[in-house]
C-alpha positions as CSV (number, residue, x, y, z in Angstrom):
1,M,18.4,8.9,19.4
2,D,17.5,5.2,18.7
3,P,18.4,4.3,15.1
4,H,15.9,1.4,15.2
5,R,13.1,3.7,16.2
6,V,14.0,6.2,13.4
7,T,13.9,3.3,10.9
8,T,10.6,2.1,12.1
9,H,9.1,5.5,12.0
10,R,10.4,5.9,8.4
11,N,8.9,2.6,7.4
12,S,5.5,3.5,8.8
13,T,5.6,6.8,6.9
14,Q,6.4,5.0,3.7
15,L,3.6,2.5,4.4
16,R,1.1,5.3,5.0
17,M,1.9,6.7,1.6
18,I,2.1,3.3,-0.2
19,L,-0.9,1.6,1.3
20,P,-3.6,3.8,-0.1
21,A,-2.0,3.6,-3.6
22,F,-1.7,-0.3,-3.2
23,C,-5.4,-0.5,-2.2
24,H,-6.3,1.6,-5.3
25,L,-4.3,-0.8,-7.6
26,A,-5.8,-3.7,-5.9
27,A,-9.3,-2.3,-6.5
28,Q,-8.6,-1.6,-10.1
29,L,-7.3,-5.2,-10.5
30,A,-10.4,-6.6,-8.9
31,I,-12.7,-4.6,-11.1
32,K,-10.7,-5.8,-14.3
33,V,-10.7,-9.4,-13.1
34,G,-14.5,-9.1,-12.3
35,A,-15.3,-7.6,-15.6
36,A,-13.2,-10.3,-17.4
37,S,-15.1,-13.1,-15.6
38,Y,-18.5,-11.9,-16.8
């Protein structure tokens, strides 16, 4: 078993979990900035 491949798989799994949360946070931030700029 290739350790590098295992690490890459683990990172991609974390990314799949983190990315939606990050997008959600970014959207909330954009809404707040948009509301503040009005």
